[in-house]
C-alpha positions in Angstrom: 0.0 0.0 0.0 2.9 2.3 0.7 4.1 1.9 -2.9 0.6 2.7 -4.2 0.4 5.8 -2.0 3.7 6.9 -3.5 2.4 6.3 -7.0 -0.6 8.5 -6.1 1.7 11.3 -4.9 3.6 11.2 -8.1 0.5 11.4 -10.2 -1.0 14.1 -8.0 2.1 16.2 -8.3 1.9 16.2 -12.0 -1.9 16.9 -12.0 -1.5 19.8 -9.6 1.2 21.3 -11.8 -1.2 20.9 -14.8 -4.0 22.5 -12.8 -1.9 25.6 -11.9 -0.8 26.0 -15.5 -4.3 25.6 -16.9 -5.8 28.0 -14.4 -3.3 30.8 -15.4 -4.3 30.1 -19.0 -8.0 30.2 -18.1 -7.7 33.6 -16.6 -6.5 35.0 -19.9 -9.0 32.8 -21.9 -12.1 32.5 -19.7 -14.3 31.2 -22.5 -12.0 28.3 -23.4 -14.1 25.2 -22.7 -11.2 22.8 -23.2 -9.3 24.4 -20.4 -12.3 24.1 -18.1 -12.6 20.4 -19.1 -8.9 19.7 -18.5 -9.0 21.3 -15.0 -12.2 19.5 -14.1 -10.8 16.1 -15.2 -7.6 16.8 -13.2 -9.5 17.6 -10.0 -11.8 14.6 -10.6 -8.8 12.2 -10.9 -7.2 13.6 -7.8 -10.5 13.0 -5.9 -11.1 9.5 -7.2 -7.6 8.3 -6.7 -7.5 9.9 -3.3 -10.4 7.9 -2.1 -8.9 4.7 -3.5 -5.5 5.2 -1.8 -6.6 6.4 1.6 -6.3 10.2 1.1 -9.8 10.8 2.4 -9.3 14.5 3.4 -8.1 15.2 -0.1 -11.1 13.5 -1.6 -13.6 15.3 0.6 -12.0 18.7 0.0 -11.6 18.2 -3.8 -15.3 17.2 -4.2 -16.6 20.7 -3.7 -13.8 22.2 -5.9 -14.8 19.7 -8.6 -18.5 20.9 -8.3 -17.3 24.5 -8.8 -15.7 23.6 -12.1 -18.8 21.5 -13.1 -20.9 24.7 -12.6 -18.3 26.6 -14.7 -18.5 24.0 -17.5 -22.3 24.2 -17.5 -22.0 28.0 -17.6 -24.1 28.3 -14.4 -21.5 30.7 -13.2 -18.8 32.7 -15.1 -15.0 32.6 -14.7 -13.4 35.6 -13.1 -10.3 36.6 -11.3 -11.7 35.8 -7.8 -12.7 32.3 -8.9 -9.2 31.7 -10.3 -7.8 33.0 -6.9 -10.0 30.5 -5.0 -9.0 27.6 -7.3 -5.3 28.4 -6.9 -5.6 28.5 -3.2 -7.5 25.2 -3.3 -4.7 23.7 -5.4 -2.1 24.8 -2.9 -4.2 23.3 0.0 -4.5 20.0 -1.8 -0.7 20.0 -2.3 -0.2 20.6 1.4 -2.7 17.8 2.3 -0.7 15.3 0.2 2.9 16.3 0.7 3.2 18.2 4.0 5.0 16.3 6.8 3.1 18.5 9.4 -0.6 18.0 10.1 -2.7 20.5 8.2 -5.4 22.3 10.2 -9.0 21.7 8.9 -9.7 25.4 9.4 -7.4 26.3 6.4 -9.4 24.1 4.0 -12.7 25.2 5.5 -12.0 28.9 4.8 -11.3 28.0 1.1 -14.5 25.9 0.9 -16.6 28.8 2.4 -15.4 30.9 -0.5 -16.3 28.1 -3.0 -19.8 27.8 -1.4 -20.2 31.5 -1.8 -20.3 30.9 -5.5 -22.2 27.6 -5.4 -24.9 28.5 -3.0 -26.7 31.2 -5.0 -26.8 28.9 -8.1 -28.0 25.9 -6.1 -30.7 28.0 -4.3 -31.8 29.5 -7.5 -32.2 26.2 -9.3 -33.9 24.4 -6.3 -36.2 27.4 -5.5 -35.2 27.5 -1.8 -36.8 29.6 0.9 -36.0 33.2 1.4 -34.3 32.4 4.6 -31.7 30.3 3.0 -31.3 32.8 0.2 -30.5 35.5 2.7 -27.7 33.4 4.2 -25.7 33.1 0.9 -24.4 36.7 0.8 -23.0 36.2 4.3 -21.0 33.3 3.1 -19.8 35.3 0.1 -18.9 38.3 2.3 -16.4 36.1 4.2 -14.5 35.4 1.0 -13.8 38.8 -0.4 -10.1 38.9 0.3 -8.4 36.6 -2.2 -5.0 38.2 -1.8 -5.0 37.4 1.9 -5.7 33.8 1.2 -2.9 33.7 -1.4 -0.4 35.3 1.0 -1.4 32.9 3.7 -1.0 29.9 1.4 2.5 31.2 0.4 3.5 31.9 3.9 2.5 28.4 5.1 5.1 26.9 2.8 8.0 29.1 3.9 9.8 27.1 6.5 12.1 29.0 8.9 14.4 28.1 11.8 14.3 30.5 14.7 16.9 30.9 17.4 15.0 32.0 20.6 17.0 33.2 23.5 14.8 33.1 26.6 16.3 34.7 29.7 13.8 34.9 32.6 14.4 37.3 35.5 15.4 35.8 38.9 11.9 36.4 40.3 10.2 34.6 37.3 8.9 31.7 39.4 7.8 34.0 42.2 5.3 35.6 39.8 3.7 32.2 39.3 5.1 31.7 35.8 6.2 28.3 34.4 8.6 27.4 31.7 7.2 24.0 30.6 3.9 25.3 29.2 5.8 27.7 27.1 8.0 25.0 25.6 5.0 22.8 25.0 3.2 25.6 23.2 6.4 26.1 21.0 6.5 22.4 20.3 3.0 22.7 18.7 4.4 25.2 16.2 7.0 22.9 14.7 10.2 21.0 15.4 12.0 22.0 18.6 15.5 21.7 20.2 15.9 23.1 23.7 19.2 23.9 25.3 19.3 24.9 29.0 22.2 27.1 30.2 22.9 26.1 33.8 26.3 27.6 34.3 24.8 30.2 36.8 23.1 27.6 38.9 24.8 27.7 42.4 25.9 24.7 44.5 22.9 22.7 45.8 23.2 24.0 49.4 22.9 27.6 48.1 20.0 27.1 45.7 16.8 29.0 46.4 14.0 26.9 44.8 11.9 30.0 44.1 14.7 31.7 42.0 15.3 31.1 38.3 19.0 30.7 37.6 18.6 29.1 34.1 18.2 30.6 30.7 17.3 28.8 27.5 18.4 28.7 23.8 15.6 27.3 21.8 15.7 26.3 18.1 12.4 26.1 16.4 11.8 25.1 12.8 8.3 26.1 11.7 6.2 27.6 9.0 4.8 30.1 11.5 5.7 33.8 11.3 7.9 35.6 13.7 5.0 37.4 15.3 3.2 34.1 15.9 6.3 32.8 17.7 6.6 36.0 19.7 2.9 35.6 20.8 3.9 32.5 22.8 5.8 34.8 25.3 3.3 37.5 25.4 2.4 37.0 29.1 6.0 36.7 30.3 7.7 39.5 28.4 7.5 42.0 31.3 9.8 39.8 33.5 12.0 38.1 31.0 14.2 38.9 27.9 13.2 37.2 24.7 15.2 37.6 21.5 14.0 35.8 18.3 16.3 35.6 15.3 15.8 33.9 12.0 18.9 31.8 11.4 17.7 29.7 8.4 15.1 30.5 5.9 13.9 28.2 3.1 13.1 31.3 1.0 16.8 32.4 1.0 17.7 29.8 -1.6 20.9 28.4 0.0 21.2 25.0 -1.6 24.2 24.1 0.6 23.7 22.0 3.7 26.6 23.7 5.4 26.0 26.2 8.2 27.9 28.9 10.0 31.1 28.1 11.8 31.2 27.9 15.6 32.9 31.3 15.9 30.1 33.0 13.9 27.4 31.4 16.0 29.0 32.4 19.2 29.5 35.9 17.9 25.8 36.1 17.0 24.8 34.8 20.4 27.0 37.6 22.0 29.6 35.3 23.7 32.6 36.6 21.8 33.6 39.7 19.8 35.1 39.9 16.3 38.6 40.7 17.7 38.6 37.6 19.8 37.5 35.4 16.9 40.3 36.7 14.7 42.8 36.3 17.5 41.9 32.6 18.1 41.6 31.8 14.3 45.3 32.9 13.9 46.3 30.1 16.2 45.0 27.6 13.6 43.3 25.3 16.2 39.7 24.4 16.9 38.0 27.6 17.9 35.8 26.2 20.6 38.5 24.3 22.4 40.8 27.3 22.5 38.1 29.6 23.7 37.1 27.3 26.5 40.7 26.6 27.5 41.5 30.3 27.7 38.3 31.0 29.8 36.8 33.2 27.1 33.5 31.3 27.1 32.0 28.4 29.1 31.6 24.8 28.0 27.9 25.5 28.3 28.0 28.2 25.6 30.2 26.0 23.3 27.8 23.1 23.6 24.9 25.3 22.7 26.7 26.6 19.5 27.6 23.0 18.5 24.0 21.9 19.0 22.8 24.8 16.8 25.3 23.9 14.1 24.3 20.3 14.0 20.5 21.0 14.2 20.5 23.5 11.2 22.6 21.2 9.1 20.1 18.4 9.6 17.2 20.7 8.7 19.0 21.7 5.5 19.9 18.1 4.6 16.2 17.1 5.1 15.2 20.0 2.8 17.7 19.0 0.2 16.4 15.4 0.3 12.8 16.6 -0.2 13.9 18.8 -3.1 15.8 16.1 -4.9 13.4 13.2 -4.2 11.5 13.7 -7.4 10.9 11.4 -10.4 11.6 11.8 -14.1 9.4 10.8 -17.0 11.5 8.9 -19.5 10.6 8.2 -23.1 10.2 4.5 -23.8 12.7 4.6 -26.7 15.4 5.8 -24.3 14.8 2.9 -22.0 14.8 0.5 -25.0 18.2 1.8 -26.0 19.5 1.4 -22.5 18.2 -2.2 -22.4 20.0 -2.9 -25.7 23.2 -1.6 -24.4 23.0 -3.6 -21.2 22.4 -6.7 -23.4 25.6 -6.0 -25.4 27.6 -5.5 -22.2 26.3 -8.8 -20.8 27.4 -10.5 -24.0 30.8 -8.9 -23.9 31.2 -9.9 -20.2 30.5 -13.5 -21.1 33.2 -13.3 -23.8 35.7 -11.9 -21.3 34.8 -14.6 -18.8 35.5 -17.2 -21.5 39.0 -15.7 -22.2 39.6 -15.8 -18.4 38.7 -19.5 -18.2 40.8 -20.3 -21.2 43.8 -18.6 -19.6 43.3 -20.6 -16.4 43.3 -23.8 -18.5 46.7 -22.8 -19.9 45.4 -21.7 -23.3 46.9 -18.6 -24.8 44.7 -15.5 -25.4 46.1 -13.3 -28.1 46.7 -9.6 -27.6 44.4 -8.8 -30.6 41.5 -10.6 -28.9 42.0 -8.7 -25.7 42.3 -5.5 -27.6 39.1 -6.2 -29.4 37.3 -6.7 -26.1 38.8 -3.5 -24.7 37.7 -1.5 -27.7 34.2 -2.9 -27.6 34.0 -2.2 -23.8 35.2 1.4 -24.4 32.6 1.9 -27.1 29.8 0.5 -25.0 30.8 2.4 -21.9 30.8 5.7 -23.9 27.3 4.8 -25.4 26.0 3.8 -22.0 27.3 7.1 -20.5 25.6 9.1 -23.3 22.4 7.2 -23.0 22.3 7.5 -19.2 23.0 11.2 -19.3 20.3 11.7 -21.9 17.8 10.0 -19.6 18.6 12.6 -16.9 18.1 15.5 -19.3 14.7 17.1 -19.1 13.3 20.2 -20.8 13.0 23.5 -18.9 9.3 23.8 -19.9 8.0 22.5 -16.6 10.1 25.0 -14.6 9.2 27.9 -16.9 5.5 27.1 -16.7 5.6 27.3 -12.9 6.7 30.9 -13.1 3.5 32.1 -14.7 1.8 31.7 -11.3 4.6 33.5 -9.6 4.3 36.5 -12.0 0.6 36.6 -11.7 0.5 36.6 -7.9 3.4 39.1 -7.5 2.0 41.6 -10.0 -1.3 41.4 -8.2 0.3 41.9 -4.8 2.5 44.8 -6.0 -0.4 46.5 -7.9 1.5 46.2 -11.2 0.6 44.9 -14.6 3.1 42.3 -15.8 3.0 39.5 -18.3 5.7 36.8 -18.8 7.0 35.5 -22.1 9.1 32.3 -22.5 11.2 30.9 -25.3 13.5 27.9 -25.6 11.5 25.9 -23.0 12.4 22.8 -25.0 16.1 23.3 -24.0 17.2 20.3 -21.8 19.3 20.3 -18.7 20.2 17.7 -16.1 17.3 17.2 -13.7 19.5 17.9 -10.6 20.7 21.2 -12.2 17.1 22.2 -12.9 16.0 21.5 -9.3 18.9 23.6 -8.0 18.1 26.4 -10.4 14.5 26.9 -9.5 15.0 29.0 -6.4 17.6 31.3 -7.8 15.4 31.9 -10.9 12.4 32.7 -8.6 14.4 35.3 -6.7 15.6 37.0 -9.9 12.1 37.1 -11.3 10.8 38.5 -7.9 13.5 41.2 -8.0 12.7 42.1 -11.6 9.0 42.7 -10.9 9.6 44.4 -7.5 12.6 46.6 -8.4 12.6 46.7 -12.2 9.0 46.9 -13.5 7.3 50.3 -12.7 3.7 50.9 -11.7 1.2 51.4 -14.6 1.1 55.1 -13.8 4.9 55.5 -13.9 5.1 53.5 -17.2 2.4 55.7 -18.8 4.2 58.9 -17.8 7.5 57.6 -19.3 5.8 56.7 -22.6 5.8 52.9 -22.0 2.8 50.5 -22.2 1.0 50.1 -18.9 1.8 46.4 -18.9 5.5 45.5 -18.2 7.1 42.3 -19.4 9.5 39.7 -18.1 11.0 37.5 -20.8 12.8 34.2 -19.9 14.7 32.4 -22.6 17.0 29.4 -22.8 19.4 28.2 -25.5 22.3 25.8 -25.9 25.8 27.1 -26.0 28.4 24.3 -26.4 28.5 22.3 -23.1 26.4 25.0 -21.4 22.9 26.4 -21.4 22.4 30.2 -21.4 19.3 31.3 -19.4 18.3 34.9 -19.8 15.9 36.9 -17.7 15.0 40.2 -19.2 12.6 42.9 -18.1 11.6 46.2 -19.7 11.6 48.2 -16.4 13.5 51.2 -15.1 16.9 49.5 -15.2 19.7 49.7 -12.7 21.1 53.0 -11.6 24.9 52.9 -11.6 24.9 56.2 -9.5 22.6 54.8 -6.9 24.6 51.5 -6.7 27.9 53.4 -6.4 26.4 55.6 -3.6 25.1 52.6 -1.7 28.3 50.7 -2.1 30.4 53.6 -0.7 27.9 54.1 2.1 28.2 50.4 3.1 32.0 50.3 2.7 31.9 47.9 -0.2 34.1 50.2 -2.3 36.1 53.3 -1.5 35.0 56.8 -2.7 37.9 57.0 -5.2 37.3 53.5 -6.7 37.2 53.5 -10.5 34.8 50.8 -11.7 33.2 50.1 -15.1 29.4 50.1 -15.4 29.4 46.3 -15.5 31.6 46.1 -12.4 29.2 48.4 -10.6 26.3 46.3 -11.6 28.0 43.2 -10.2 28.0 44.8 -6.7 24.3 43.9 -6.4 25.6 40.4 -5.5 27.4 41.7 -2.5 26.0 40.3 0.8 23.4 42.6 2.3 23.4 45.0 -0.6 20.1 46.6 -1.7 19.3 50.0 -3.4 15.6 49.8 -2.3 14.6 52.7 0.0 12.1 50.6 1.9 11.9 46.9 2.4 8.7 45.2 1.1 7.3 41.7 1.7 9.0 40.7 -1.6 12.5 42.2 -1.4 14.6 45.2 -0.4 16.3 43.7 2.7 19.6 43.0 0.9 19.1 39.2 1.3 19.1 36.9 -1.7 21.1 38.1 -4.6 24.4 37.2 -3.0 23.0 33.7 -2.3 21.8 33.6 -6.0 25.3 34.1 -7.1 26.7 31.6 -4.7 24.2 29.0 -5.8 25.0 29.6 -9.5 28.7 29.2 -8.7 28.0 26.0 -6.8 26.6 24.7 -10.1 29.9 25.8 -11.7 27.9 28.4 -13.6 28.3 32.1 -14.1 26.0 35.1 -13.8 26.2 38.4 -15.7 24.1 41.6 -15.5 23.5 44.1 -18.2 21.2 47.1 -17.8 20.2 50.3 -19.5 18.3 53.1 -17.7 14.6 53.2 -18.5 15.1 50.3 -21.0 15.4 47.4 -18.7 17.8 44.8 -17.1 19.1 41.5 -18.5 20.5 38.8 -16.3 22.3 35.9 -18.1 23.1 32.6 -16.4 25.6 30.3 -18.0 24.9 26.8 -16.6 26.7 23.5 -17.4 24.5 20.8 -19.0 25.3 18.3 -16.3 27.0 18.0 -12.9 27.8 14.3 -13.2 30.3 13.5 -15.9 32.3 15.8 -18.2 35.0 15.3 -20.9 38.1 16.7 -19.3 41.7 17.5 -20.0 44.1 15.9 -17.4 47.0 18.1 -16.4 49.9 17.7 -14.0 51.5 20.1 -11.5 54.4 18.3 -9.7 52.9 15.1 -8.5 49.3 16.5 -8.4 46.7 16.0 -11.1 44.1 18.5 -12.2 41.2 18.4 -14.7 39.7 21.2 -16.9 36.4 20.9 -18.7 37.4 20.1 -22.3 34.6 22.4 -23.7 36.4 25.4 -22.2 39.7 24.7 -23.9 40.7 26.8 -26.9 44.1 25.3 -27.7 47.3 23.9 -26.1 51.0 24.9 -26.6 54.5 24.2 -25.5 55.6 27.1 -23.3 58.5 29.0 -25.1 60.2 32.3 -24.3 58.8 34.0 -27.4 55.3 33.8 -25.9 56.3 36.5 -23.4 55.7 39.9 -25.1 58.2 42.7 -24.4 56.9 45.5 -22.2 54.0 43.6 -20.8 55.6 42.6 -17.5 55.0 39.1 -16.2 51.3 39.0 -16.5 50.5 38.4 -20.2 51.4 36.1 -23.0 51.3 36.7 -26.8 49.3 33.8 -28.3 48.7 34.0 -32.1 49.0 37.8 -32.1 46.6 38.2 -29.1 47.8 39.4 -25.7 46.0 37.4 -22.9 46.6 37.1 -19.2 48.1 34.0 -17.7 48.2 32.1 -14.4 51.1 29.8 -13.4 49.4 27.0 -11.6 52.6 26.1 -9.8 52.6 29.5 -8.1 48.9 29.5 -7.5 48.9 26.2 -5.7 52.3 26.7 -4.0 54.0 23.7 -5.7 57.6 23.5 -4.3 59.1 20.6 -6.4 61.5 21.3 -9.2 59.6 22.2 -12.4 60.3 20.2 -15.6 62.6 21.8 -18.2 59.8 21.9 -20.8 56.5 23.2 -19.6 53.1 23.6 -21.4 50.2 25.9 -21.4 46.5 25.6 -22.3 44.3 28.5 -23.3 40.8 28.4 -21.8 37.7 30.6 -22.3 34.8 31.4 -19.9 32.2 33.6 -21.6 34.1 36.6 -23.2 37.2 36.1 -21.1 40.4 34.1 -22.0 43.3 33.1 -19.8 46.3 30.9 -20.4 47.2 28.3 -17.7 50.9 27.3 -17.4 51.2 23.7 -16.3 54.0 21.1 -16.0 52.5 18.8 -18.6 49.3 18.0 -20.4 48.5 14.3 -20.0 45.5 14.0 -22.3 41.7 13.6 -22.5 39.9 12.1 -19.5 36.3 11.2 -18.9 35.7 12.7 -15.5 33.1 11.5 -13.0 32.6 14.6 -10.8 32.7 14.1 -7.0 31.8 16.9 -4.5 34.5 18.5 -2.4 34.8 17.9 1.3 33.5 20.9 3.3 37.0 21.5 4.6 38.1 22.4 1.0 35.2 24.8 0.2 37.4 27.8 0.8 39.6 26.9 -2.2 37.8 29.0 -4.8 39.8 27.8 -7.9 38.6 24.2 -7.4 35.0 23.1 -8.0 35.2 19.4 -7.5 37.3 16.2 -7.6 37.5 12.9 -9.4 39.1 9.5 -8.9 41.6 8.5 -11.6 42.1 5.0 -12.9 45.0 4.3 -10.5 42.9 5.4 -7.5 44.5 8.8 -7.0 42.5 12.0 -6.7 42.5 14.8 -9.2 40.9 18.2 -8.6 38.6 19.8 -11.1 39.5 23.5 -11.8 36.9 26.2 -11.8 37.4 28.0 -15.0 35.1 30.9 -14.0 37.1 31.7 -10.9 40.4 31.4 -12.8 39.3 33.8 -15.5 38.1 36.2 -12.9 41.5 36.1 -11.1 43.3 36.7 -14.4 41.1 39.6 -15.5 41.4 41.2 -12.1 45.2 41.2 -12.4 45.9 38.5 -9.8 
């Protein structure tokens, strides 16, 4: 039954995505009967299958939604924006009923159904000739449902999981006032997942304890979909005789795809146990921060344990979120599976042939080199085909991701009182499923910023001679081993003057810094940077764009911003097709091995003195009449061994930038299975991953984007 329930969830996920897409289309084409029929059938299937597989609440709730669309199909009521709002809220609620790990309150669904009945009741009463008393009740139901935006916001808010750090410090006379701690903790536990840490370092010896005095304070970690105000309300009756600080330390909406969390020193700094100077002093000793701080008496063991508990807790929360995001399925065309089965059949046959040669060798029979070479060549061919076939199976079109953004644009434009439409192109472009999953949140944030900061209000656009309705265009196209995804709006554009002013104000750049317009635009990716005068519910707090850049770089991608005042802004993402296997070029530096993506390589040379142009110092090489910067990887990685007499170089390109890398030797082409780096190596920016070579040794994969950035910045 568990397997059947999982099949139902997979089917329901696809149907709910279809419903959302069709509802957005229906709003633009309210008379389209085929759209109504498709939505009705989808709700009907969810209801029927829900009853069959034990999702009774889903079936009961969906029944009345299905009735609403039956009335729409029969033209007993007409499609309008409010009905679309109700249907979208219902779709969100069904999703929560099926997929949420937390129990969903019946009240949430009942509010949506009251709105639905507000449309159904007048029709039913009219057709059944009900009494005037019942007729008078229907407007009251309808009156309760006149705030579709509030329902949409509530549905959106319910999905936004946050982790709060609550520091609860009661005054000494807390218990004397009749207050109790346990009921507070129990009430918090009802809001989500809880971890409680009691600080007892101020508790005196047992013979000195006053049982009516509170000596303890608590650090509480709460992961919940509740808002900060709802969490604060738990302490409303004890705020006068205790200190309560609530900080958001992890937010699912902030896009961070990494499961890593802050270092111990950062956590202790945020909790107020150490200052920045102390952190820097201890870090210079190159020992474990916590152990040194406790040993020197800077902080208590209690405080250290609290920080360690927080670090482990948030990491587990993020790992769980990652597992939920990646635990999706892929639809595969049958011909791809047929091809895979054929390849496996050939490999089985080849393996039987190899076994036969092995048995012959055991019996003393000779196996010729040509026979073994034939097996090796066939194995290489089949392995390459198997790799291509398997990677092809993982590739899925961007259409599903692009379609989901129509709902985002619709809801945001309504919330911000703007008129915006979205256009897409290149939705058939394919990317690795894991890459698409990781791209979703960064793209959402970019679109939100485009609508909030970029697109003007209808009145502003009319005054500047633009159409009242703004546009956001998303396109995708293949570019070698990468995919280019472009998000373009026709809004007010970025103001280089305002960015420069804010950057100087925040200390990001100095007043005399000379930056190009593109370099100024790149400052929007600085942590905490925002040019918005006031923060809104959508953006303006300086949180997000730095995480967008970090997430794109974790995908070994690159992000570029172009903007023209009053014309619009274009953000271009360069994303590798896959994160699993690449064709690489294997290089050596001393005894170490490194890999570069073969698609980034322009050409390779032997390093000769004539490549160093006169008058250019030691930073540039002259390659085929072109002067380009170079990086000596020996110097970059601090290789101390004696260099070989004859060295080589390879010219690589990332976007519009070129750089020459000087290496000891170029070994040759290598099919590279990418492995993630250990967290301890994340600080090495020039390395994006690792791989295991045929002899079992490790080779690091170089990040060409970081290398070209270093070269172009003169490092």
